[in-house]
N, C-alpha and C positions, 0 to 999 in steps of 0.2 A: 640512182644514187650518184651524187656528185662527188668527184674526187678533187681534193684540194692538195696543192703542193705545199710543202712545209714552208717554203719561202713566201707564199701568198698569205698565209696565216700570220706570219711575223710582220708583214707589211701592214695588215689591217690593225693589229694591236698597236703598232707604232703610230699610225695615223690617228687612232683614238686618243692616245696620250698627247699627241701634238694638238689635237682639237681642244682638249681640256686646258692646256697651257695658253693657247690663243684666246679662248673664251675668257680666261682669268685676266689676261692682259687687257683685252678690249673692254671688259666690264669695269675694271678698275678705272680705266681712262674715261669711259662713259659716265660713271658715277662722279668722278672728279669734275668733268665738264658740267654736269647737272648742278652740283653744289656751287660751282663758280658762278653759274647763271643766277641761282637763287641768291647768293651773296651779293652779286651786282644789283639785283632787284632791291634787296634790302638797303643797299647804299643809296640808290637813286630815290627810294621812298623817304629815307631819313633826310637826304638833302632837300627834297621837296617840302617836307614838314618844317625843317629849319627855316627855309625861305618864306614859307607861308606865315609862320609865327613871328618872324622879324617884321613882316609887313603888318601883321595884326597888332603887334606891340606898338609900332609907330602910329597906327590909326588910333589905338586906345589912348596913347599919350597926347595925340594932337587935339582931341576933343576934351581933354581934362587938364587944361592949362590953369594958370592962376585965376582966371575969371570964371571958370566952369562951376564954381560953388554957387553962383547966382542962379543957375538952372536947377530946378528942384529934382530933375531926374538924375543929375550927376552930383548932387551936393554931398552924398554919402561917401563918394570915393574920389573927390576932387580936392585939391590938385593932385595929379598923378606923381608918384615918387618911384624911384628905382625898385623899391620893395613891392609896391602895389602892382607895378607892371610885371615884375618877375612872378609874383604870386598869381596874377591873372593868367599869364601864359602857361605856367606850370599846371594850373587846374584844367586848362583846355587841351593841352598837348597829349597825344597818345604816347609820346616818347618820355621816358623818365630821365631826369638829370640834365634838363636844359639850364644853361647859364645865360643870364641876361645882363647886359650892360647898357645903361642909358646915359646919353650926353645931351645937354641942352646948350644951345648956342644963341644968345648969351645966357638966357635964363628961361623959365617956363611961362613967360608972358605972351600975350597974343602977338603974332607975327614972328616970333622966334622959331628956330628950327629945333627939332628933336630927332636924335639918331638912336635907334635901338639896334643893338648887336646881339644876336642869339647864337650860342655855341652848343655843340653836342659832341660828346666823345663816342664815336662809332666803334664798337667792339666787334671784331670779326669772329665768326664762328669757326672758320677755317684757320688753321695755324699758318697757312701759307701767306696770309696778308697781315700787315701791321695794322694796329689800331690807328684811326685817323680822327682828327678833330674837324668836324664840319662847322663852318661859321659863315653867317651871312648877316648883312645889316640893311636897314631901310631908314630913310629920312623923310620927315614930313614937316609941314608948317603947322604951328599951333593956332587953332581957330577960336578957341574959347578960353 
């Protein structure tokens, strides 16, 4: 039979209580780090999607200039307008709420430049971060 001193029993129960407090503090910090990594991944993904669809919009507009209606494959959606480009990108994008702005310099004729800017309002899940507008643009020369 083991004999315990009264002081030893009190030390064990104090250590057990301290371990619960340490576990709580460390687990909260660990969960916060995990959610921050997930949120960072969501932001990088959203930025990548916006960049891709800005390039895709510029490509779409560059082959649907004022002369594109001559081609039978593009006659139904040529020439490209801001509405048609925005609709095309919205249908393809996995993100909802893309805003598209298109500028032609000087117009949508062959040899002119088209610039497509795509914006997305990134809403953070964590309240620690502010909402951010992700925006990217791409420019291309009109070929048809």
